[in-house]
C-alpha positions as CSV (number, residue, x, y, z in Angstrom):
1,M,116.7,81.3,112.9
2,E,116.9,78.3,115.2
3,G,113.1,77.9,115.3
4,S,113.0,78.1,111.5
5,G,115.6,75.3,111.2
6,S,113.6,73.1,113.6
7,K,110.5,73.6,111.5
8,N,112.3,72.6,108.3
9,I,113.7,69.5,110.0
10,G,110.2,68.5,111.2
11,L,108.7,69.1,107.7
12,K,111.4,66.9,106.1
13,V,110.7,64.2,108.6
14,A,106.9,64.4,108.0
15,L,107.5,64.3,104.2
16,G,109.8,61.3,104.6
17,I,107.2,59.4,106.6
18,M,104.4,60.3,104.1
19,L,106.7,59.2,101.2
20,A,107.5,55.9,103.0
21,L,103.8,55.3,103.6
22,F,103.0,56.0,100.0
23,L,105.7,53.7,98.7
24,G,104.6,51.0,101.1
25,T,100.9,51.3,100.1
26,A,101.9,51.3,96.4
27,F,104.0,48.2,96.9
28,Y,101.2,46.4,98.9
29,T,98.6,47.4,96.3
30,S,100.9,46.1,93.5
31,T,101.5,42.9,95.3
32,L,97.7,42.4,95.8
33,Y,97.0,43.1,92.1
34,T,99.7,40.6,91.1
35,E,98.4,37.9,93.4
36,K,94.8,38.6,92.2
37,K,95.9,38.1,88.5
38,E,97.9,35.0,89.4
39,T,94.9,33.5,91.3
40,E,92.6,34.3,88.4
41,A,95.0,32.7,85.9
42,T,95.2,29.6,88.2
43,L,91.4,29.3,88.5
44,I,90.9,29.6,84.8
45,S,93.6,27.0,84.2
46,E,92.0,24.6,86.7
47,K,88.5,25.3,85.3
48,Q,89.8,24.3,81.8
49,Q,91.4,21.2,83.3
50,V,88.1,20.1,84.9
51,M,86.3,20.8,81.6
52,A,88.8,18.7,79.8
53,D,88.5,15.8,82.3
54,L,84.7,15.9,82.0
55,N,85.0,15.8,78.2
56,T,87.3,12.7,78.5
57,M,84.7,11.1,80.8
58,A,81.9,11.8,78.3
59,R,83.9,10.2,75.5
60,Q,84.5,7.1,77.6
61,Y,80.8,6.8,78.2
62,D,80.0,7.3,74.5
63,E,82.5,4.5,73.6
64,A,80.9,2.2,76.2
65,I,77.4,3.0,75.0
66,G,78.4,2.6,71.4
67,E,79.6,-1.0,72.0
68,N,76.1,-2.1,72.9
69,E,73.2,-2.4,70.4
70,I,70.9,-1.6,73.4
71,A,72.4,1.2,75.4
72,N,72.8,0.6,79.2
73,K,70.3,3.1,80.8
74,D,72.7,3.7,83.7
75,L,75.5,4.7,81.3
76,V,73.2,7.0,79.4
77,A,72.0,8.6,82.6
78,A,75.5,9.1,83.9
79,R,76.6,10.6,80.6
80,D,73.7,13.1,80.8
81,R,74.7,14.1,84.3
82,I,78.2,14.8,83.0
83,Q,76.8,16.9,80.1
84,G,74.7,18.9,82.6
85,L,77.7,19.6,84.8
86,M,79.7,20.7,81.7
87,D,76.9,23.1,80.7
88,S,76.8,24.5,84.2
89,L,80.6,24.9,84.4
90,K,80.7,26.8,81.1
91,V,78.5,29.6,82.4
92,S,79.7,29.6,86.0
93,Q,81.7,32.5,87.6
94,T,85.2,31.4,88.4
95,S,85.9,31.4,92.1
96,V,87.6,29.2,94.6
97,N,84.4,28.1,96.2
98,S,82.5,27.4,93.0
99,L,85.5,25.6,91.4
100,W,85.9,23.4,94.6
101,R,82.2,22.4,94.3
102,Y,82.7,21.4,90.7
103,K,85.8,19.5,91.5
104,K,83.8,17.6,94.2
105,K,81.1,16.8,91.7
106,F,83.7,15.7,89.2
107,L,85.3,13.4,91.7
108,A,82.0,11.8,92.6
109,L,81.2,11.3,88.9
110,Q,84.6,9.8,88.3
111,E,84.0,7.3,91.1
112,E,80.6,6.5,89.7
113,M,82.1,6.1,86.2
114,D,84.8,3.6,87.5
115,G,82.0,1.5,89.0
116,L,79.7,1.6,86.0
117,L,82.4,0.9,83.4
118,K,83.7,-2.0,85.6
119,E,80.2,-3.4,85.7
120,N,79.8,-2.9,82.0
121,D,83.0,-4.8,81.3
122,R,81.9,-7.6,83.6
123,L,78.6,-7.9,81.7
124,K,80.4,-7.9,78.4
125,I,82.5,-10.8,79.5
126,E,79.5,-12.7,80.8
127,N,77.6,-12.1,77.5
128,D,80.6,-13.3,75.5
129,F,80.8,-16.4,77.7
130,L,77.1,-17.1,77.3
131,A,77.3,-16.6,73.6
132,T,80.2,-19.1,73.4
133,S,78.3,-21.5,75.6
134,L,75.3,-21.2,73.4
135,D,77.3,-21.9,70.3
136,S,78.8,-25.0,72.0
137,T,75.3,-26.2,73.1
138,Q,73.9,-25.7,69.6
139,V,76.8,-27.8,68.1
140,Q,76.1,-30.6,70.6
141,L,72.4,-30.5,69.9
142,A,73.0,-30.7,66.2
143,E,75.2,-33.7,66.7
144,R,72.5,-35.5,68.7
145,T,69.6,-34.6,66.4
146,V,69.4,-38.1,64.9
147,F,69.0,-39.7,68.4
148,T,66.6,-37.1,69.9
149,D,64.1,-36.2,67.2
150,S,61.0,-37.2,69.3
151,L,62.3,-35.4,72.4
152,L,63.0,-32.2,70.4
153,V,59.5,-32.3,68.9
154,Q,58.0,-32.6,72.4
155,N,60.1,-29.8,73.8
156,T,59.3,-27.6,70.8
157,E,55.6,-28.2,71.3
158,L,55.9,-27.5,75.0
159,A,57.9,-24.3,74.4
160,N,55.3,-23.1,71.9
161,V,52.5,-23.6,74.5
162,V,54.5,-21.7,77.1
163,E,55.4,-18.9,74.7
164,D,51.8,-18.6,73.5
165,A,50.2,-18.3,76.9
166,A,46.9,-16.6,76.7
167,V,47.9,-13.4,78.7
168,L,48.6,-10.4,76.5
169,Q,52.2,-9.1,76.8
170,T,53.8,-5.9,75.6
171,V,57.4,-5.3,74.3
172,G,59.4,-2.2,73.3
173,L,57.9,0.1,75.9
174,K,59.4,3.6,75.7
175,G,58.5,7.1,76.6
176,F,59.7,10.6,75.6
177,G,58.6,14.2,75.4
178,V,57.2,15.7,72.2
179,I,56.7,19.2,70.8
180,E,53.4,19.4,69.1
181,R,53.1,21.8,66.2
182,R,49.8,23.4,65.1
183,S,49.9,21.2,62.0
184,G,49.8,18.1,64.2
185,K,53.5,17.2,63.6
186,Q,55.3,15.8,66.6
187,I,58.9,16.4,67.3
188,P,60.7,14.3,70.0
189,T,62.6,16.3,72.7
190,E,64.5,15.5,75.9
191,R,63.8,19.0,77.3
192,A,61.2,19.1,80.0
193,S,60.4,22.8,79.4
194,R,59.7,22.2,75.7
195,S,57.6,19.1,76.0
196,D,53.9,19.7,75.2
197,K,53.0,16.0,75.9
198,L,54.6,12.7,76.9
199,K,54.4,10.0,74.2
200,I,54.2,6.4,75.5
201,C,54.7,3.7,72.8
202,F,54.7,-0.1,73.0
203,T,53.9,-3.2,71.0
204,V,51.2,-5.7,72.0
205,A,52.9,-9.0,71.1
206,K,51.4,-11.6,68.9
207,N,49.7,-14.3,70.9
208,A,47.9,-17.2,69.1
209,L,46.1,-18.3,72.2
210,A,44.6,-14.9,73.2
211,D,41.1,-14.2,72.2
212,A,40.7,-11.6,69.5
213,G,38.5,-8.5,70.2
214,D,38.4,-5.3,72.2
215,K,41.1,-5.2,74.9
216,E,42.4,-2.6,77.4
217,L,45.6,-2.1,79.3
218,Y,46.3,0.4,82.1
219,V,49.2,2.8,81.6
220,Q,50.8,4.5,84.6
221,V,53.3,7.4,84.2
222,I,55.1,8.6,87.4
223,D,57.0,11.9,87.4
224,P,60.3,12.6,89.3
225,Q,58.2,13.8,92.2
226,S,56.4,10.5,92.5
227,N,53.1,11.9,91.1
228,V,50.9,9.8,88.8
229,L,50.3,12.0,85.7
230,G,47.3,12.1,83.4
231,S,43.8,11.3,84.8
232,N,45.3,9.6,88.0
233,N,42.1,7.5,88.4
234,Q,41.9,4.4,90.5
235,V,40.7,0.8,89.8
236,Q,40.1,-1.8,92.4
237,F,41.4,-5.4,92.0
238,E,40.3,-7.4,95.1
239,D,42.8,-6.2,97.8
240,Q,44.8,-4.1,95.4
241,V,44.2,-0.5,94.2
242,L,45.9,0.8,91.0
243,N,46.3,4.5,90.2
244,Y,46.7,4.9,86.4
245,S,47.3,7.7,84.0
246,L,45.2,6.4,81.1
247,I,43.4,3.3,79.8
248,S,44.8,2.1,76.4
249,R,41.9,0.5,74.5
250,F,42.4,-1.3,71.2
251,N,41.1,-4.1,69.0
252,Y,43.3,-7.2,69.1
253,E,43.6,-9.5,66.1
254,N,46.2,-12.1,67.3
255,R,49.1,-10.2,65.7
256,N,51.7,-7.6,66.7
257,L,50.0,-4.3,67.3
258,N,51.9,-1.0,67.7
259,I,50.3,1.5,70.1
260,C,51.2,5.0,71.2
261,E,49.3,7.0,73.9
262,F,49.8,10.6,75.1
263,V,49.9,12.2,78.6
264,A,49.5,15.9,78.9
265,P,50.7,18.0,81.9
266,D,48.2,19.4,84.4
267,Q,46.6,22.7,83.4
268,D,49.0,25.7,83.4
269,T,51.9,23.5,84.5
270,K,55.0,22.2,82.8
271,F,56.8,18.8,83.1
272,V,59.6,18.8,85.6
273,K,63.1,17.7,84.9
274,G,64.2,14.3,86.0
275,R,63.5,10.5,85.7
276,Y,60.0,9.4,84.6
277,I,58.8,5.8,85.2
278,V,56.3,4.1,82.8
279,N,54.4,0.9,83.8
280,V,51.9,-1.1,81.8
281,F,49.4,-3.3,83.6
282,N,47.1,-6.1,82.3
283,D,44.5,-5.9,85.0
284,K,46.5,-5.9,88.2
285,E,49.6,-7.7,86.7
286,L,52.6,-5.5,85.7
287,I,53.6,-6.8,82.2
288,S,56.2,-4.2,81.3
289,N,58.0,-1.1,82.6
290,S,60.5,1.4,81.4
291,E,62.0,4.8,82.3
292,F,63.3,8.0,80.6
293,T,64.8,11.3,81.6
294,L,63.8,14.9,80.7
295,R,66.5,17.5,81.1
């Protein structure tokens, strides 16, 4: 009887310990689950806040760009980087490490934005001041017209000679990707993966002193990896060698002439994402340059 009682007591103690362990494990598991849910909720909230902050930054860039007839290329590039970060954040898995990386990128973009918008405001003030100064100068010149007719005629003639220098010049240089349909229709695109060709367009400016006839300019297109696209041939000018993508040949008739040329990717390759640089040379002289970005 005494042995049986000892066994019962031992069994009860063992059951008590097992029950305590079970309750402790259940409590610990419940606590971990609660903490996990709270962490997930916090991460989602912070992710939404980062997305909202990026949207605000994008709107500020849009407003700054919209204030200029010719968009500042640095502002446009910065806005594109913000859009890329937003697209990446939308599809990212929410974790502490990934959210921290996005926050670091956001802080860097915010610092960049402060500098760019400050510089944009400074340029606006300078432009306004220059416009005001120009108006004032024009008023003063108008008031002195009676006394300076001969001087104005001489200055106008000299300005015309300088403006009509015999060297051909180009304006409005721009480049972008195009999708080329079988029908021959071309659709502009900013996507590198969808671009069948790069389209380079510019205007050869009217020049009364330049000789009419067949002319040629060298077009150089450099990709984000510093490769010269297209034919990548060389031409020697005394001590200077120029690598060019193509030669643009045309008949010049002493008036504005719009020209567009195309550069295709290397065989079985696609254009890479990033910033492309376009240069136009008249012999060895760089006469215009521009850049564009494919995403």
